[in-house]
Phi, psi and omega in degrees: 000143179297160182234167178273132178258105183292345180268354182288146175288346178284127180306146185295326179295327180284329174296318178297317177304315182296321180295313180295319179297322177296318178297323179293314184290335176268006177064018172286338168243095185285169180304134179072004176281144177285144173270162178302155180293166178301321180295316181294319178294320178298317179292321182293323187247004178067041183242154174286159179296328179294319179293316178300314182299323181293318179293318179293321181299325177300316181290328176293314181294334178275355181082013179275333177232160173220153183253145172239112183308131178082355183239322179137197182243136188230161180282127180277164176295150179301150177289156177264135178287131178292122180290128178256051178208168184279092182216146180282158177302315182299313181297319180296315181294318179299323180293341179261003180079020179253153181269111180284147177221160179215127178248121178295130176249317177196158174207139183198167174243130184231154172282137181297126173279186185300320182292311180297321178299320179293316182292323179273348183060049178231175179283145173305141182095348176300137184287132180232127172282136176239122182235120180250127182221149171267124180260137183233158174230118186052036177086353181268129177299130182239323187201156170251123180251133175237097184267134176245121184237136174301118185298329181295337180275337182216072191304316185256025183303321184291346179271355185264152178286125181239350180300131178058030176233154175281122178298317178299323179296319179294316180299322180286313186290322187265321188246358180070023180270112178238117182283133182242358178199166179187168172222150187216140172238147180231125178237159174271147179205180178238139182287128174281179187299317183292313180294320180299319180297317181291326183271357179061044177229158179295146175302137181087002177294153178291138177224162173255128182255117183250137169233121183230130172254130180246135187245151172227113181059036178085358180257129175288112183256338183215138171240119178254127176239110190233152176241116182251144176292120180288340179282352181243357182229150171220160182251130180225136177212150178279142180239150178218158177278133176293151180299141181284134178278144180289000000 
């Protein structure tokens, strides 16, 4: 087992975090397994309980560990990679072997204000369907989706059952809307009281804020504004070196 180097410029609590994270990633500490107590970790690595607690707290805040009051600290499930492609939540979860779910929260039709008109490239006042849903994976809350759809493309969309269904699937099957391009931005944020309650996370927890525009034939047909749990998602992308110029 790795050891703590007291002469290293890396803080000892961060060295402990790295050791525990390595054990988790190598499955020596499997999902839902308890980690050693603060006292045991302190004895094993020659650390004070305060230093141990600081290292463990980092992994808890990152969603790598979770605490059960009165029982201890346990290894959390691996994070899900945020898809950086045009794919529905349902399709993404199914590809991972998870059961997607959707709970209706609200639905309404609104006139486009100046911001929505700009994003959709339509005139202010154009009717937009707004559908807010809680998305789940195997019953666990994962994200809040707020989909904005051009009402002219799906006039009676709000009358259709959408609970536990893929919105993209309904748009394609019923209205022939197939998205062929899109753009997406991802920002960091903190969950307010309402979103935190729905996502089953503490108020002020870190979240990922996504805004995605989906196009069909060059027309922006959907704007998605979503809040994802940062403790259950991570972003991964492949990088390459650009060709060297002569």
